[in-house]
N, C-alpha and C positions, 0 to 999 in steps of 0.2 A: 774872384768872380762875384758879381752882384746878386744878392738874394732877391728873388721876385716874391713880393708878398702874396700870401694865399688869399683867395676870395673868401671874405667873411660873410657872416649872416646879418649884416647891418645895412639898412637902407640908406645910410648916410655915405657909404663908400662910393667912389666915382663910377664903378661898374653898375651898381644898382641904380644910381641916379641917371646914368645914360640909358639904361633899359627902360626906366620909368618915362623919361622924356620922349624916347622913341615911340613907346606904346601910346602916349598921349597924342603925339602928332598923327599916328595912324588912326586913332579913334576919331579925333576931331576933324581931320582933313578928309576922311572918307565919307562923311555924312553931311546931309543938307541941314540947314538951319531949322530949328524947331523939332528935330527928331530926338527922341529920348530913348536911349538904349544903354545898357550898363555892361561894362567890360571889366574883367579882372586884370588889374595891373600887376607887374612883377613886384613881388614883395617877399623878402626872405625871412620876415619875422611874423607873418600872420596873413591877414586878409586885407586887401586894398582894392579900390575900384574907383571908377569915375563914370560920368554920363557923357554921351557923345555931344551934348550941348556945351561941354567945357566945365561942368560942375565937378568939383573935387570934394571928397569927404573931409571933414574938419581935421581928422587925424590921418597921418600918413599910412598907418596900418593898424589893424585890430586883432586881438587875440582869437576872436571867434566871428562867425558870420552874423550873429545876432545884432551887435552894434553897427556893423556895416549895413545890414539890411534896414535898420532903423534910420540911419543917416540918409540913405537913398530914399526911403519912404517920406521922410520929412522934407527933402528937396522936392519931391513930386507934389506933395500937398501944399507946400509953400509957394513954389515957383512955376509949376506946370498946370496942375489940375484946377478947374474952376471951383470957387467956394460953393458950398451947398446953399440953395435957396429953399428953405423949408416951406415957405408959404406956397411956392409953386408946386412942390411935391404934395402938400396937403390938398391943394386945389384939385390936382389930377386924381388923387386917391378918392376924394369925395365924389368927383364926377363919375368915376368907374365903380363906385360903391363896393369897396373891399372891407367895409366895417371899421371898427375901432382900430386905429393905427398901432402897430407894434414897434416899427422902426424902419430904418433905411440903410442901404449899403451901397458904396460906390462900386460900379462895374469897371474893371480895368481889362484891357486887351493888349497882349503883346504879340506882334507879328513881325516877320522878317521884313515885310514891305514898309510898315508904318512905325515900327518900334513899339514903345509902351505909350498907351494913350487912354484917356477917359472915354468911356462909351455910354455913360448914362448912370442911372440910379435904379436899384431894385427896392421897391417900397412894399412892405408886408403889412397886412391887416389881419384881423381875426377871421375874415371870410375869404381871403385870397391875396394875390400879389400882383403888382404891375411893374412894368419896366418903363421908366421915364427916360426918353432919349435926350441927347444933349440939346436938341432944339426946343425942348420943353413939353413935348407931347407924350402922353402915356399910352401904353399898350398893355392890355390884360395878359398876364402870364398864366394865370389859372385860378381856380376856386378851390377852397378847402372843403372837404366833406366832414361833417360832424360824426364823431364816433357813436355807434348805436350800442350802448352798454346795457346788458340785462342785469338788473340789480337784485334779482331773486336769489335768495340764499337757499342752498339745498340741505 
């Protein structure tokens, strides 16, 4: 009688390769072009994933979620999201008078309808913050209140 080999924990085995290819086809075929959504791929040795646009991580699998999330983040910053235009952010911040600038942060939205996408920038100053939309126009988010500290010692 022929011995049937047991399913191993190796992504290079035919069963794991078939599962990975099937999942890839499901991810890519079911989504429209330009949609970015991340799916967990079958991996028997750790964490693996790909984007619905067809992007695959550099390594077939990772020991933890940290390197996988980093690879996906690099893909988004490099291939998907627009580069920051600091001059435009500074212009909007000066127009809305939020004081000396502290910094900015990319706003990302993930929805079932649109997937993961860039929705603008949050710019913070010492007097308040604004949200700069992808079209370049800013909207005041709020103003900061100064602390009223009593310096008398008792």
